[in-house]
C-alpha positions in Angstrom: -1.5 8.4 -53.0 -3.2 11.2 -50.9 -6.6 9.4 -51.4 -5.1 6.3 -49.8 -3.7 8.1 -46.9 -6.9 9.8 -46.3 -8.7 6.4 -46.4 -6.2 5.0 -44.0 -6.5 7.9 -41.6 -10.3 7.4 -41.6 -9.9 3.7 -41.0 -7.6 4.3 -38.2 -10.0 6.7 -36.6 -12.8 4.3 -37.1 -10.9 1.5 -35.4 -10.0 3.8 -32.5 -13.6 4.9 -32.1 -14.8 1.2 -32.1 -12.1 0.3 -29.7 -13.3 3.1 -27.3 -16.9 1.7 -27.7 -15.7 -1.9 -26.9 -13.8 -0.7 -23.8 -16.7 1.2 -22.5 -19.0 -1.9 -23.1 -16.6 -4.1 -21.2 -16.5 -1.6 -18.3 -20.4 -1.8 -18.2 -20.4 -5.5 -18.4 -18.0 -5.7 -15.6 -19.9 -3.4 -13.4 -23.2 -5.1 -14.1 -21.6 -8.6 -13.4 -20.4 -7.3 -10.0 -23.9 -6.0 -9.2 -25.4 -9.3 -10.1 -23.0 -11.2 -8.0 -23.7 -8.9 -5.1 -27.4 -9.4 -5.5 -27.0 -13.2 -5.8 -25.0 -13.1 -2.6 -27.5 -10.9 -0.9 -30.5 -13.1 -2.0 -28.6 -16.3 -0.8 -28.0 -14.7 2.6 -31.8 -13.8 2.7 -32.7 -17.3 1.8 -30.6 -18.8 4.5 -32.2 -16.5 7.1 -35.6 -17.7 5.9 -36.8 -14.2 5.6 -36.7 -14.0 2.0 -40.0 -15.6 1.2 -42.1 -14.3 -1.6 -45.7 -15.2 -1.8 -46.8 -16.1 -5.3 -50.4 -15.4 -6.3 -51.6 -19.1 -6.1 -49.4 -20.1 -3.2 -51.1 -20.4 0.3 -49.6 -18.7 3.2 -47.7 -21.0 5.6 -50.4 -20.7 8.4 -53.0 -22.7 6.3 
């Protein structure tokens, strides 16, 4: 009986540890999602202003 109680205690601790890891990962995902959304908005604003042009290696500049 004591062996089963030890196993249950170990499993409960493992579940708690995994739950904490999942919670931390969700917080990180939420934080990164907010950053991506912010960058997407910033890039959309830059594109609307027309100042966000990136010249690619094989692209001719607009004055040609």
